[in-house]
N, C-alpha and C positions, 0 to 999 in steps of 0.2 A: 619334906618337900611340900610346898604350898600348892593347893589344888588349883588356884588361878594360874600359876605358872605352868602347870601340867596341861591345862586346857588351852592356854595361849601357845604352847609348844615353844616357849623361849627358855633358855637356860637361866639358872639363878644368877642374879647380878647384872644382867644385860637389859637395856631398855629397848624393846622391839616394837613399841607402839607406833612409831612414825614411819616404819618401813614401807607400808603400802601407800600411804599418802605421798611420801617423797617420790616413789616410783611413778605414781600417776602424774604428779606435777612435772617430773622430768619428761615423760612422754608427751604431755601437753605442750611443753616448751619446745620440744623437737618438732612436733607437728606445726606449731606456729612459725618456726623458722622456715620449714619447707614451704608453707603457704606464702609467706611474704617474700621469699627469695626465689622460688621456682614457679609456683602455680599462678600467683597474681600477675607477675610480669608477662607470662605466656598468654594469659587471658587478654591482657591489654594489647599485646601484639596481634592476636587474632582479631580483635575488634577493629584495630587500625587497618589491618589488611582487608577485612570485609568492607570497611568504609571506602577504601581505595577502589576495590573492585566494583562497588555499587556506584561510584562517582564517575566511572569512565564513560565518556561521551564522544560523539563524533567530533573530529578535529584534534583530539588529544594526541600528543606524542608519547609513545609508550616504549618500554623495553620488556621483552619476554624473558621467561626463565632461561631460555636457550641463548639469550644475548642478542636477539634480533631486534633492531630498532625500526620503528615505523610509525605511521599515523593512522589513527582509527578513522575508517570511512563508513563503517556500518556497525550498528549495535543490535544484537538480539538478546534473548533472555539469558542463554548460557554461553554464547559465543560472540566474538567480535570479528569484523572484517578489517584487516590491517593492510595498508599499502606500504610495501617495503621498498619499492622502486617504481619508476614510471611504468605504467601498464602491468604491474605485478602486485596482485592482491592475494592475501593468505587469510584463511579463516582459522582462528585459534580459540581455544577455550578461554573463558575469563580467568580461570584458575592459573593459566599459563602466563598471566601478566605479572611481571616482577615489580615494576614501578612506572611512574610517569616520568618522562624525561624532563630535565631542567628547563627553565624558561629561557636561559641564555644560549641554548644550543643552536647550532646552525641548521639550515634546511638540509633535506636529504640530498646527497650528491646525485647528479644526473649521469647515468651510465650511457656511454655510447656517443 
């Protein structure tokens, strides 16, 4: 028995030199796939959401996470005051804003 084979712990006749390198390469490939398919798109969505929340200003029509449509009538650091009907205003957290309403939507209906 050759002493080099004994040290490398590989049986006679098998080539075991590329095992560790190929395993590391495989793990690097899997990590790259996770990054480009999961982590990077999520970071992009978070940046877009933060940009939306920072751009909310008085007069914007918004939709909350709960589905309430309204118009922003006041803006504070962490909250906004939203008018959801005539003489009805609600204070909501900025994080509760789902989206800005489209440009072509109609005005809020008058109740009563």
